[in-house]
Backbone bond lengths (Angstrom), bond angles and torsions (degrees), N, CA, C in turn:
res aa  C-N    CA-C-N  psi(-1)  N-CA   C-N-CA  omega(-1)  CA-C   N-CA-C  phi
1 M - - - 1.465 - - 1.580 106.36 -
2 E 1.375 111.08 136.98 1.504 116.25 -179.92 1.520 111.21 -75.19
3 T 1.285 115.37 128.91 1.495 120.26 -177.85 1.510 107.67 -96.51
4 K 1.388 116.99 130.74 1.497 123.72 177.05 1.573 106.21 -101.10
5 T 1.303 110.37 145.47 1.443 119.22 171.31 1.505 111.14 -69.38
6 I 1.330 118.16 162.60 1.522 121.13 177.32 1.498 111.13 -60.39
7 S 1.335 116.95 -40.01 1.447 120.85 -174.17 1.512 107.94 -69.09
8 E 1.355 116.55 -33.50 1.468 118.53 178.45 1.471 112.40 -75.03
9 A 1.342 115.83 -29.85 1.467 121.60 179.31 1.531 113.20 -65.75
10 I 1.358 112.94 -39.75 1.465 117.26 -177.77 1.557 115.75 -94.24
11 K 1.290 114.98 3.46 1.473 119.87 178.32 1.511 109.38 -64.57
12 P 1.307 118.05 123.39 1.447 118.74 -176.17 1.514 112.34 -67.89
13 S 1.265 114.56 147.07 1.490 119.94 178.56 1.496 111.19 -73.02
14 K 1.252 117.97 147.17 1.476 122.82 -178.50 1.563 106.87 -70.08
15 I 1.331 114.33 128.25 1.489 116.88 179.05 1.552 106.02 -101.35
16 V 1.339 111.51 131.13 1.417 119.00 178.34 1.519 110.65 -99.12
17 L 1.336 119.63 114.97 1.396 122.23 -178.36 1.519 109.58 -89.12
18 P 1.331 115.65 146.71 1.469 120.62 -179.11 1.500 111.26 -67.89
19 T 1.308 117.72 138.95 1.507 121.13 179.68 1.492 112.11 -69.41
20 I 1.360 116.50 132.12 1.466 120.93 -179.41 1.473 106.22 -83.82
21 P 1.343 117.63 129.87 1.469 120.64 -179.32 1.555 111.67 -59.09
22 K 1.286 116.09 145.32 1.473 117.79 -179.77 1.524 116.49 -55.78
23 Q 1.367 113.30 -33.65 1.438 119.77 -178.05 1.523 110.56 -61.75
24 I 1.361 115.44 -39.55 1.477 121.30 -177.72 1.513 107.94 -77.63
25 Q 1.379 118.77 -35.52 1.462 117.95 175.19 1.506 112.92 -59.17
26 R 1.341 118.32 -35.60 1.472 119.34 -177.04 1.489 113.48 -67.11
27 I 1.409 116.68 -30.20 1.497 118.34 -176.12 1.518 114.48 -93.31
28 I 1.360 114.95 -4.15 1.478 117.04 -178.92 1.509 112.79 -58.57
29 P 1.366 119.13 -47.60 1.485 120.91 176.79 1.566 112.29 -54.49
30 A 1.346 115.32 -40.69 1.495 117.40 179.16 1.516 111.65 -66.15
31 L 1.340 116.42 -38.34 1.477 119.41 178.07 1.535 112.26 -61.70
32 F 1.335 114.65 -43.10 1.516 118.32 178.50 1.549 109.15 -67.48
33 A 1.323 119.27 -33.87 1.510 120.40 174.91 1.490 112.60 -62.97
34 L 1.358 115.87 -46.45 1.462 119.31 177.25 1.487 113.25 -60.29
35 L 1.373 116.85 -40.35 1.443 119.49 178.61 1.474 111.01 -63.39
36 F 1.327 117.65 -43.05 1.481 122.78 175.55 1.539 112.85 -55.85
37 L 1.284 115.68 -50.95 1.462 121.40 -178.53 1.565 109.53 -62.38
38 S 1.319 115.75 -40.39 1.442 118.96 -179.14 1.558 111.32 -62.49
39 L 1.335 113.89 -44.23 1.481 118.09 179.79 1.549 111.97 -69.64
40 T 1.365 116.03 -31.91 1.428 120.12 -177.75 1.470 112.88 -69.88
41 F 1.335 116.99 -40.25 1.458 121.61 -172.05 1.539 115.22 -100.86
42 S 1.356 115.49 -2.79 1.407 117.31 -176.60 1.549 114.76 -66.73
43 G 1.367 112.80 -22.45 1.455 118.31 179.49 1.511 115.88 -90.21
44 H 1.351 114.48 5.81 1.443 117.78 -176.39 1.500 116.00 -110.03
45 L 1.336 114.98 33.27 1.424 118.25 175.71 1.514 112.68 -71.66
46 G 1.324 119.04 134.38 1.461 120.05 -179.61 1.467 111.20 -72.64
47 E 1.288 117.12 165.37 1.492 123.97 179.13 1.505 112.00 -97.05
48 L 1.316 119.00 -14.36 1.447 123.72 -178.32 1.496 110.67 -92.64
49 G 1.304 115.80 104.54 1.459 121.40 177.33 1.559 109.97 58.30
50 S 1.309 117.01 -136.98 1.444 121.69 -179.59 1.486 113.02 -97.22
51 T 1.330 117.56 15.02 1.470 122.27 -175.88 1.490 110.16 -70.01
52 V 1.335 117.65 136.95 1.493 122.08 -179.79 1.548 103.91 -100.33
53 F 1.297 110.87 166.81 1.531 117.04 178.47 1.506 107.73 -64.35
54 V 1.332 113.92 135.92 1.482 123.37 177.01 1.496 108.70 -124.64
55 P 1.378 116.67 120.45 1.460 117.45 177.91 1.494 113.14 -60.66
56 K 1.297 115.78 152.60 1.447 120.24 179.82 1.559 110.82 -61.91
57 A 1.319 116.82 131.85 1.446 120.85 178.36 1.531 112.34 -60.13
58 T 1.275 120.21 135.61 1.463 122.28 175.89 1.545 111.08 -97.67
59 L 1.372 116.46 -21.87 1.401 119.91 178.70 1.520 110.82 -124.58
60 F 1.316 116.37 156.58 1.508 119.08 178.68 1.540 108.69 -75.47
61 P 1.331 116.71 134.36 1.488 119.76 177.34 1.518 109.32 -60.34
62 R 1.313 117.54 141.48 1.479 121.15 179.90 1.513 109.27 -86.47
63 K 1.314 117.33 70.90 1.457 123.54 -174.77 1.559 107.55 -135.48
64 I 1.312 116.54 144.65 1.461 122.16 172.46 1.524 107.09 -122.51
65 W 1.341 114.80 125.78 1.426 121.74 -178.60 1.477 114.10 -116.26
66 Q 1.356 116.91 137.59 1.422 121.92 171.80 1.505 107.96 -137.05
67 T 1.350 115.86 162.88 1.476 123.07 178.00 1.523 105.77 -130.11
68 W 1.318 117.98 138.35 1.454 120.42 177.61 1.530 110.64 -159.57
69 K 1.302 116.79 176.70 1.450 119.90 -176.24 1.481 114.29 -67.76
70 V 1.444 113.37 -36.06 1.427 119.18 -172.34 1.556 111.02 -129.04
71 D 1.295 113.59 169.30 1.481 121.44 176.39 1.541 109.09 -68.63
72 P 1.327 117.17 150.40 1.453 121.22 176.50 1.551 113.70 -50.91
73 L 1.288 115.34 -30.80 1.479 114.39 -178.66 1.555 112.96 -70.18
74 D 1.309 114.01 -12.19 1.469 119.82 178.24 1.566 111.91 -113.07
75 F 1.312 116.35 13.59 1.489 117.97 177.01 1.508 112.26 -60.95
76 E 1.328 118.14 146.79 1.451 121.19 167.07 1.474 108.60 -67.83
77 E 1.314 119.10 161.39 1.453 124.31 -173.53 1.508 110.30 -58.22
78 R 1.370 115.94 -42.95 1.460 118.96 -178.34 1.531 111.61 -60.54
79 D 1.349 117.31 -48.19 1.455 122.15 -179.81 1.475 110.85 -64.25
80 L 1.298 117.70 -41.07 1.444 124.36 -178.44 1.534 112.21 -61.92
81 N 1.306 116.06 -39.99 1.491 121.62 179.87 1.572 109.84 -67.85
82 I 1.332 115.48 -42.01 1.406 121.07 -179.05 1.542 108.24 -66.20
83 A 1.338 117.05 -46.74 1.447 120.87 -176.93 1.532 109.19 -63.66
84 R 1.309 117.35 -34.81 1.505 120.25 179.80 1.561 110.16 -64.46
85 S 1.329 117.46 -26.89 1.464 118.85 -179.96 1.533 110.35 -59.75
86 W 1.340 116.56 -36.22 1.486 119.61 -177.97 1.517 109.78 -74.74
87 V 1.252 117.72 -38.81 1.499 120.13 -179.45 1.468 111.14 -74.36
88 K 1.303 119.36 -36.54 1.479 123.28 -177.18 1.504 110.74 -64.53
89 I 1.298 119.28 -50.34 1.476 120.65 -176.38 1.543 114.29 -88.31
90 N 1.327 116.27 -0.33 1.462 121.97 178.98 1.520 110.80 -131.01
91 P 1.330 118.26 57.90 1.471 122.21 -173.75 1.472 114.76 -62.74
92 A 1.381 119.14 -21.95 1.440 122.40 -178.12 1.559 111.93 -87.08
93 Y 1.327 115.27 -0.38 1.473 119.67 -178.02 1.508 112.16 -100.55
94 R 1.340 116.94 138.71 1.447 120.75 173.68 1.464 108.35 -76.01
95 Y 1.382 118.39 141.78 1.426 124.03 -176.54 1.579 110.12 -120.81
96 E 1.325 116.38 130.40 1.461 116.50 -179.19 1.551 109.06 -147.53
97 V 1.298 113.02 146.44 1.453 121.01 179.11 1.534 110.68 -124.04
98 L 1.277 115.47 126.66 1.486 121.15 172.41 1.521 107.51 -93.27
99 T 1.341 116.70 135.51 1.430 121.26 -176.58 1.512 114.22 -118.27
100 D 1.298 115.99 175.44 1.499 122.31 178.45 1.544 109.15 -61.95
101 Q 1.324 117.26 -18.99 1.464 119.02 -179.12 1.479 115.13 -91.36
102 N 1.345 118.10 -27.13 1.499 119.43 -179.76 1.484 116.14 -118.33
103 D 1.291 117.95 5.10 1.517 119.05 -177.40 1.508 112.26 -68.00
104 L 1.308 117.41 -41.20 1.472 118.43 179.44 1.506 113.20 -62.78
105 A 1.388 114.84 -43.19 1.427 117.74 177.44 1.523 113.67 -58.49
106 Y 1.357 115.35 -34.80 1.470 120.39 179.35 1.533 107.52 -67.33
107 V 1.292 119.67 -45.62 1.455 123.24 -175.49 1.496 107.77 -67.50
108 E 1.338 120.13 -41.29 1.465 122.36 -178.05 1.512 109.71 -67.61
109 K 1.297 120.77 -35.80 1.459 121.72 179.75 1.540 111.31 -71.20
110 N 1.300 116.49 -41.58 1.454 118.19 -174.08 1.535 114.81 -87.47
111 F 1.337 117.30 -23.44 1.442 119.04 -179.50 1.516 112.99 -118.19
112 G 1.336 116.83 4.28 1.461 121.12 172.44 1.479 115.53 -80.63
113 P 1.335 117.62 -167.64 1.487 122.08 -176.33 1.564 112.09 -55.64
114 D 1.306 117.07 -35.90 1.434 119.43 -177.87 1.529 114.77 -87.97
115 G 1.315 117.15 2.74 1.462 123.96 176.02 1.508 111.61 -115.23
116 F 1.292 113.86 -122.06 1.513 119.96 179.52 1.529 112.60 -81.19
117 N 1.317 116.28 -5.36 1.484 120.19 175.48 1.533 110.87 62.60
118 R 1.317 116.50 37.62 1.516 119.64 179.30 1.498 107.96 -104.73
119 L 1.328 116.15 78.39 1.469 120.30 -175.76 1.550 111.44 -68.23
120 D 1.308 117.04 -21.13 1.502 119.52 175.66 1.469 108.89 -65.83
121 I 1.308 119.23 -40.88 1.458 122.79 179.19 1.580 110.39 -68.98
122 V 1.263 115.98 -42.45 1.462 119.64 177.64 1.522 112.20 -60.36
123 Y 1.401 114.37 -45.53 1.469 120.63 -179.83 1.506 110.34 -58.91
124 V 1.325 118.15 -52.73 1.458 122.74 -178.68 1.525 113.71 -59.48
125 Y 1.295 113.15 -42.26 1.509 116.65 -178.93 1.548 108.84 -65.41
126 R 1.340 113.45 -41.78 1.510 118.43 -176.55 1.534 109.87 -65.87
127 E 1.348 117.69 -33.97 1.428 120.99 -174.67 1.519 112.90 -83.98
128 L 1.303 118.15 -26.71 1.432 122.15 -177.94 1.539 112.72 -59.02
129 T 1.328 117.87 136.81 1.421 123.63 177.69 1.535 110.20 -117.83
130 A 1.297 119.10 -17.88 1.499 118.91 -179.93 1.545 107.10 -80.02
131 R 1.364 113.12 113.82 1.470 122.47 -174.35 1.525 114.34 -59.20
132 I 1.344 114.08 -39.19 1.477 114.93 -175.84 1.556 110.88 -72.51
133 I 1.331 115.09 -28.09 1.472 117.58 176.59 1.550 108.31 -73.39
134 K 1.288 118.01 -39.64 1.448 120.35 179.68 1.555 109.82 -66.57
135 A 1.311 116.41 -36.20 1.473 121.77 179.90 1.531 110.90 -60.96
136 D 1.345 114.84 -46.22 1.502 120.72 176.40 1.477 111.02 -63.33
137 L 1.298 117.53 -49.48 1.465 122.59 -177.38 1.534 110.38 -60.29
138 L 1.332 117.18 -43.28 1.432 119.18 -176.13 1.498 112.98 -64.31
139 R 1.356 117.91 -39.00 1.481 120.29 179.80 1.470 109.84 -58.64
140 Y 1.383 116.60 -44.22 1.442 121.69 -178.17 1.527 110.52 -64.28
141 L 1.357 117.80 -44.26 1.435 120.00 177.08 1.467 114.31 -60.89
142 V 1.312 118.74 -44.00 1.438 121.80 177.33 1.505 112.48 -61.72
143 M 1.345 116.02 -43.78 1.409 118.96 -177.03 1.550 111.13 -69.05
144 Y 1.320 117.20 -27.67 1.451 118.51 175.15 1.517 113.45 -70.98
145 V 1.353 113.31 -38.80 1.462 118.18 -178.50 1.537 110.65 -77.69
146 E 1.307 115.53 -46.57 1.486 119.03 -168.38 1.488 116.47 -105.53
147 G 1.316 116.58 -37.35 1.457 121.10 -174.49 1.510 109.33 72.02
148 G 1.300 119.52 -176.18 1.416 123.13 -176.25 1.559 111.34 108.65
149 V 1.347 116.42 -147.33 1.435 120.75 176.68 1.503 111.20 -113.45
150 Y 1.278 116.00 129.63 1.477 121.74 170.62 1.502 108.37 -104.04
151 T 1.326 117.29 137.52 1.456 119.14 174.74 1.513 109.76 -150.24
152 D 1.355 115.72 139.78 1.415 121.93 177.19 1.510 112.69 -61.11
153 I 1.324 114.37 158.79 1.461 119.40 -172.86 1.548 112.14 -68.25
154 D 1.366 116.57 -24.82 1.455 118.68 178.95 1.552 117.58 -99.69
155 V 1.301 114.05 19.81 1.478 118.44 177.77 1.549 108.36 -103.00
156 E 1.276 112.66 128.11 1.482 118.57 -177.65 1.573 108.57 -98.52
157 A 1.298 115.00 134.80 1.466 120.80 175.74 1.510 112.63 -74.71
158 L 1.328 117.80 127.60 1.416 122.40 177.99 1.550 113.53 -96.63
159 R 1.317 114.44 -35.96 1.478 117.78 -179.70 1.517 108.41 -142.12
160 S 1.318 114.89 168.34 1.493 119.23 -177.32 1.516 112.28 -62.73
161 I 1.341 113.76 145.16 1.452 119.26 175.28 1.526 110.06 -59.02
162 D 1.306 119.41 -31.89 1.447 121.60 178.97 1.542 115.28 -56.30
163 H 1.387 113.69 -17.49 1.458 119.07 177.62 1.479 113.99 -98.64
164 F 1.330 117.65 10.15 1.462 119.81 178.96 1.535 109.34 -67.29
165 I 1.288 117.27 -31.14 1.461 121.01 -176.16 1.545 109.95 -104.95
166 P 1.293 120.61 112.63 1.520 121.74 176.91 1.512 110.09 -52.83
167 E 1.299 113.96 151.03 1.472 122.69 -176.46 1.576 111.10 -59.61
168 R 1.271 117.23 -26.22 1.462 117.79 -174.27 1.548 112.08 -73.49
169 Y 1.303 118.04 -10.85 1.466 123.09 179.07 1.522 111.04 -103.60
170 R 1.331 115.95 151.71 1.490 122.58 175.21 1.541 107.07 -97.89
171 E 1.308 116.08 131.49 1.491 121.28 179.18 1.544 109.40 -58.11
172 Q 1.293 118.32 -36.48 1.465 122.63 -177.64 1.539 110.36 -62.57
173 D 1.308 119.69 -22.84 1.517 123.45 -177.71 1.504 112.70 -90.58
174 I 1.324 116.83 -0.99 1.468 120.03 -171.94 1.548 110.09 -120.87
175 D 1.290 117.32 132.20 1.435 123.91 177.28 1.518 112.87 -101.23
176 M 1.241 117.06 -26.00 1.492 122.14 -169.58 1.489 109.43 -151.25
177 V 1.357 118.06 143.19 1.444 123.62 176.03 1.522 108.30 -128.28
178 L 1.258 120.12 124.20 1.462 121.75 179.37 1.552 109.98 -148.27
179 G 1.315 113.94 172.22 1.469 119.12 -177.34 1.506 110.22 -120.19
180 V 1.324 115.39 172.81 1.479 122.23 177.97 1.524 104.49 -98.20
181 E 1.374 112.43 128.79 1.450 118.79 177.04 1.525 112.33 -94.91
182 I 1.293 117.83 -52.07 1.452 123.89 179.58 1.500 110.05 -128.61
183 D 1.285 117.76 127.94 1.489 121.46 -178.68 1.570 107.47 -134.09
184 Q 1.340 115.32 75.66 1.482 121.82 179.25 1.505 109.40 -133.34
185 P 1.373 116.52 66.78 1.446 119.56 -179.07 1.510 117.25 -59.33
186 E 1.351 114.64 -15.26 1.521 118.27 177.16 1.524 111.87 -62.49
187 F 1.347 115.38 -19.62 1.467 120.01 177.85 1.504 114.22 -101.32
188 S 1.350 116.32 11.52 1.467 120.77 -174.02 1.553 111.55 -60.48
189 Q 1.332 117.86 -29.02 1.477 120.64 -177.08 1.581 112.54 -97.34
190 H 1.312 114.12 3.25 1.473 119.26 179.02 1.557 109.06 -67.07
191 P 1.336 117.28 133.65 1.460 119.26 -176.13 1.522 114.77 -58.87
192 I 1.275 115.73 -27.85 1.487 122.24 -174.03 1.525 110.69 -108.47
193 L 1.323 118.06 -49.61 1.430 124.83 -172.32 1.573 110.16 -83.36
194 G 1.331 117.97 -18.13 1.446 121.87 -171.55 1.487 114.85 -46.70
195 P 1.375 117.42 -59.48 1.484 119.43 -175.06 1.548 112.76 -65.36
196 K 1.305 116.64 -19.70 1.478 120.61 -176.34 1.542 112.47 -95.82
197 S 1.336 117.24 -4.97 1.481 117.37 -167.91 1.540 111.97 -84.70
198 Q 1.336 115.96 -8.65 1.459 121.40 179.88 1.489 110.74 -140.08
199 S 1.346 116.98 102.00 1.450 116.15 -173.58 1.546 111.59 -151.11
200 F 1.297 114.17 149.44 1.432 122.52 171.27 1.524 111.58 -85.65
201 V 1.317 115.48 157.19 1.484 121.81 177.14 1.531 108.28 -73.75
202 Q 1.325 118.00 126.88 1.430 119.84 175.96 1.548 110.78 -119.18
203 W 1.347 116.98 6.80 1.481 120.35 176.47 1.516 111.15 -90.18
204 T 1.333 116.59 -11.85 1.480 122.89 172.36 1.517 108.37 -151.10
205 F 1.315 116.87 119.12 1.454 118.37 177.30 1.535 105.62 -157.49
206 M 1.346 111.51 164.02 1.496 118.34 -177.65 1.554 107.10 -129.21
207 C 1.316 115.99 138.01 1.471 118.03 177.26 1.577 111.13 -155.35
208 K 1.259 113.95 163.89 1.457 118.70 177.67 1.531 108.21 -90.26
209 P 1.304 119.95 158.94 1.456 125.22 -174.41 1.513 110.08 -70.01
210 R 1.330 114.82 156.19 1.437 123.76 170.95 1.545 114.36 65.65
211 L 1.319 115.22 28.47 1.504 118.98 -178.56 1.542 108.43 -76.48
212 P 1.359 117.72 132.56 1.437 119.43 178.71 1.568 114.55 -56.30
213 V 1.354 113.57 -32.48 1.479 116.65 -178.62 1.515 111.42 -62.92
214 M 1.336 119.56 -36.41 1.476 121.45 179.04 1.522 110.24 -67.82
215 L 1.320 117.86 -42.26 1.422 118.92 -179.19 1.540 111.70 -68.63
216 S 1.325 116.19 -40.92 1.495 121.11 176.91 1.510 110.79 -59.96
217 L 1.356 115.22 -40.85 1.464 119.14 178.19 1.511 110.65 -62.33
218 V 1.338 117.78 -44.35 1.439 121.34 179.54 1.545 110.71 -61.97
219 E 1.317 115.03 -44.02 1.472 120.47 -175.33 1.545 109.12 -66.88
220 N 1.338 116.06 -39.24 1.485 118.26 176.88 1.571 112.02 -64.00
221 I 1.346 115.89 -36.92 1.474 119.90 175.98 1.498 110.80 -64.03
222 I 1.345 118.72 -41.65 1.422 122.54 -179.33 1.539 110.39 -61.93
223 L 1.351 115.30 -44.59 1.423 119.45 179.16 1.551 111.86 -64.68
224 W 1.321 114.88 -41.00 1.489 120.94 178.06 1.552 110.25 -59.32
225 L 1.335 115.59 -52.01 1.424 119.81 -177.31 1.576 111.58 -60.58
226 N 1.263 115.31 -40.26 1.497 120.81 177.50 1.537 108.79 -63.14
227 S 1.316 118.96 -38.38 1.477 121.82 179.55 1.511 111.51 -69.80
228 V 1.332 116.56 -39.62 1.444 121.90 176.24 1.520 110.11 -61.57
229 A 1.346 115.95 -47.86 1.473 117.87 -179.65 1.562 110.78 -62.54
230 E 1.332 117.93 -39.49 1.429 120.82 176.87 1.522 112.40 -62.98
231 E 1.359 115.47 -43.02 1.445 119.83 179.88 1.525 112.07 -66.72
232 Q 1.322 119.55 -37.16 1.456 123.12 -179.58 1.520 111.56 -85.89
233 K 1.379 113.30 -6.72 1.534 119.64 179.73 1.552 110.43 56.49
234 V 1.366 114.67 46.18 1.436 119.08 177.96 1.508 104.50 -140.25
235 P 1.387 117.51 161.48 1.470 119.59 171.79 1.526 110.48 -69.20
236 I 1.324 115.91 163.49 1.451 120.29 -176.12 1.552 110.71 -58.49
237 S 1.291 116.63 -31.13 1.485 120.92 -177.46 1.548 110.12 -67.81
238 E 1.341 118.54 -15.80 1.484 119.42 -175.88 1.528 112.94 -113.12
239 I 1.327 118.59 5.99 1.463 116.73 -176.59 1.515 111.09 -68.56
240 K 1.343 118.26 150.27 1.414 125.21 175.78 1.511 110.77 -116.35
241 L 1.340 111.67 133.36 1.519 115.32 -174.19 1.530 105.67 -133.64
242 D 1.407 113.15 139.99 1.458 118.34 172.97 1.511 110.91 -91.86
243 F 1.333 114.60 177.66 1.498 118.19 -175.48 1.464 115.08 -59.89
244 D 1.343 116.56 -41.35 1.467 120.16 178.27 1.537 114.06 -62.90
245 Q 1.347 114.06 -36.21 1.447 118.59 178.70 1.535 111.73 -68.99
246 V 1.284 116.02 -35.03 1.463 119.05 176.61 1.528 112.49 -66.67
247 I 1.397 114.74 -43.44 1.451 119.95 -179.30 1.549 110.37 -62.20
248 S 1.277 116.72 -43.11 1.457 122.65 -174.35 1.539 111.32 -83.64
249 G 1.294 116.86 -28.43 1.469 121.68 -174.04 1.532 114.42 -84.38
250 T 1.389 114.64 -44.51 1.501 118.72 -177.42 1.524 113.20 -133.48
251 G 1.357 115.87 -12.51 1.475 118.72 -171.84 1.557 113.39 -90.26
252 P 1.291 117.66 -146.64 1.478 121.82 -174.79 1.543 114.77 -57.37
253 S 1.352 115.86 -38.36 1.466 117.80 -179.06 1.584 110.58 -65.90
254 A 1.281 115.78 -43.31 1.484 119.04 177.67 1.473 112.64 -64.21
255 F 1.313 114.75 -43.29 1.484 122.05 178.50 1.579 110.98 -61.33
256 T 1.301 113.85 -44.53 1.503 116.90 -179.01 1.525 110.73 -66.63
257 R 1.321 117.54 -42.87 1.492 118.29 178.09 1.503 111.00 -59.03
258 A 1.300 117.56 -42.93 1.489 122.09 -178.16 1.521 110.71 -63.92
259 V 1.383 117.68 -41.59 1.431 121.88 179.56 1.550 111.62 -65.64
260 L 1.322 115.30 -43.46 1.523 119.01 -176.88 1.542 107.74 -67.79
261 D 1.372 116.76 -38.99 1.424 119.65 179.43 1.531 110.99 -63.07
262 E 1.345 116.07 -39.83 1.458 119.49 -179.03 1.534 111.67 -69.17
263 I 1.331 115.45 -40.19 1.478 119.11 175.54 1.511 109.90 -60.67
264 S 1.314 117.85 -44.44 1.453 121.22 178.00 1.519 110.86 -58.51
265 R 1.300 114.87 -45.29 1.513 117.98 -179.69 1.481 112.96 -62.15
266 K 1.322 115.85 -42.05 1.496 120.82 -176.49 1.547 113.11 -74.09
267 T 1.331 116.49 -28.44 1.417 122.25 177.22 1.561 115.02 -91.34
268 D 1.332 114.87 -8.54 1.416 122.59 -173.90 1.545 114.04 52.67
269 S 1.369 113.60 39.18 1.442 121.26 176.84 1.544 108.78 -153.01
270 E 1.298 115.94 159.02 1.435 118.45 -178.18 1.505 110.52 -81.16
271 V 1.368 118.11 118.82 1.439 123.84 -176.41 1.491 106.57 -114.55
272 N 1.321 119.11 119.93 1.495 120.94 178.91 1.537 109.10 -117.58
273 W 1.305 114.64 -168.60 1.466 118.10 -172.94 1.548 114.34 -66.84
274 D 1.342 115.85 -19.58 1.478 120.81 179.37 1.522 111.31 -54.73
275 A 1.325 115.01 -29.27 1.466 118.91 -174.74 1.537 111.62 -69.33
276 F 1.346 114.89 -19.28 1.494 117.73 -173.63 1.585 109.37 -122.83
277 H 1.277 118.77 12.66 1.439 123.03 178.01 1.531 109.95 -74.48
278 D 1.339 114.94 135.77 1.475 120.76 176.71 1.488 113.75 53.67
279 L 1.360 117.39 47.23 1.458 121.17 179.50 1.601 109.05 -72.13
280 N 1.282 112.20 134.25 1.539 118.00 174.52 1.466 109.11 -105.66
281 E 1.336 118.76 -17.74 1.415 120.31 176.92 1.510 108.91 -150.72
282 S 1.321 115.96 166.70 1.506 120.79 -177.28 1.532 111.39 -58.08
283 K 1.338 113.85 147.45 1.462 118.43 -179.01 1.503 110.12 -137.58
284 L 1.321 116.71 133.55 1.454 124.05 -177.39 1.501 111.10 -110.22
285 I 1.312 117.93 119.47 1.420 125.16 179.76 1.578 107.65 -137.02
286 G 1.301 115.76 129.16 1.449 118.52 174.06 1.500 115.91 52.86
287 G 1.332 115.85 34.90 1.515 119.97 179.87 1.467 113.65 83.01
288 V 1.317 119.42 -1.59 1.465 122.00 -176.26 1.567 106.50 -107.41
289 L 1.294 118.89 119.53 1.440 122.81 176.73 1.542 109.08 -97.60
290 V 1.291 115.27 117.19 1.489 121.66 -175.93 1.535 106.52 -110.48
291 S 1.390 114.05 126.77 1.427 120.72 178.12 1.489 111.71 -91.79
292 A 1.292 116.81 148.58 1.462 122.49 172.41 1.566 110.24 -67.96
293 V 1.291 115.16 160.82 1.438 117.18 -175.71 1.491 117.27 -113.79
294 I 1.335 113.71 -12.76 1.492 121.96 -179.25 1.459 114.40 -84.03
295 G 1.348 118.79 115.70 1.448 122.39 -179.74 1.487 114.42 72.63
296 S 1.322 116.20 -162.78 1.455 121.89 177.69 1.501 108.82 -91.22
297 V 1.306 118.06 117.99 1.484 121.98 -167.39 1.518 109.33 -104.33
298 G 1.320 115.89 133.54 1.444 120.86 169.13 1.561 111.89 51.75
299 A 1.375 114.60 -129.52 1.427 117.98 -177.83 1.484 112.57 -89.76
300 G 1.317 117.94 13.82 1.429 119.59 173.38 1.464 117.66 115.08
301 S 1.328 117.33 56.34 1.461 118.51 -179.30 1.529 109.82 -85.24
302 V 1.360 113.13 -63.16 1.494 118.22 -166.83 1.520 108.56 -139.04
303 V 1.331 113.51 143.21 1.480 118.04 167.46 1.520 108.41 -125.36
304 K 1.282 115.44 154.15 1.471 125.97 -175.04 1.465 110.57 -129.53
305 P 1.327 117.97 153.84 1.464 122.43 173.29 1.566 110.17 -51.77
306 T 1.256 117.60 138.12 1.454 121.14 179.33 1.554 110.70 -71.14
307 P 1.373 116.81 161.20 1.429 116.55 178.00 1.501 118.19 -56.18
308 T 1.331 116.07 -22.44 1.426 121.78 178.87 1.510 114.03 -78.27
309 G 1.385 114.17 -6.46 1.460 120.32 178.18 1.493 113.31 90.43
310 N 1.347 119.56 5.99 1.415 120.38 177.66 1.530 110.14 -84.36
311 S 1.367 113.29 102.78 1.456 118.25 -174.41 1.484 111.22 -75.59
312 T 1.337 114.38 142.39 1.418 120.74 176.41 1.536 113.51 -100.89
313 C 1.360 115.86 17.86 1.408 118.84 -173.73 1.527 113.49 -143.91
314 K 1.327 116.72 175.08 1.444 121.71 176.82 1.505 106.39 -125.53
315 N 1.387 115.06 134.92 1.444 122.21 170.89 1.504 118.40 72.79
316 H 1.316 115.23 -12.68 1.425 118.75 177.83 1.564 109.87 -135.46
317 L 1.376 114.07 156.06 1.480 117.36 176.53 1.526 110.08 -68.65
318 T 1.293 116.10 -32.48 1.486 119.07 176.83 1.499 110.54 -133.71
319 R 1.263 114.44 165.02 1.471 120.57 178.81 1.555 110.33 -137.36
320 W 1.317 113.08 155.62 1.486 117.93 173.47 1.497 107.32 -89.61
């Protein structure tokens, strides 16, 4: 009988592994990649409804938003011609109009249980009967969800949206682009004109989606409307508002306050209207790019009626 040494006796037998088919070998790297992505993003579930974590946008969405009573197919000729100006010179941008018939469905979808789960916002929007208030609120809601460019129905486009940002700035460094509507701080203490003497344009502006400033603005409006209803001792659907209340509550004054507060928060310093008084060129502070309002500025942000009174616009004091 053949005698084996101890080392030979304990030597492990050679194990023959089955050959992995080439088709499976090809997909192994992809499987590892999927596993990595799953582990990376599993901790980023949002807390609002079923919303998942969405990275901050680095570029502005190529979208143009408007709100009006009717669908574009039913626009009057004047409104249709003005709307076409945006589409004509911005062919790479998607164009959409929310109407009195589909606005509530949009709000319910995006802020209901399957969206951000902000039932307080849905309730207030559903109950509101003042159309001008709803129009202001809707633009802020849309810009929070979608981003892109919002513009009123009577604002005519003069130049391409791609020229809103001067070449010296990087789009990645900017969250919002807007213009100056009224710059008359000498009236800031006037009992009537004061709140309206310093304001940004809110009938045309551009922003990235999910900006805190948009949500803060909406939340402030909700609080204000509830306080008005409580003061008048009526439900929100029955509140009565005058022109000054609209301007300060949801219009340019409210918009301006929210923007200045957000710039102050991001720069960790108090920023007031002085930073934007007498602008001769665009200015970027805290992610907000503010265009000057006098004459034709830079690559084409805003134009204003000339000192002789010859207006270069329709329906607005200034145009983009």
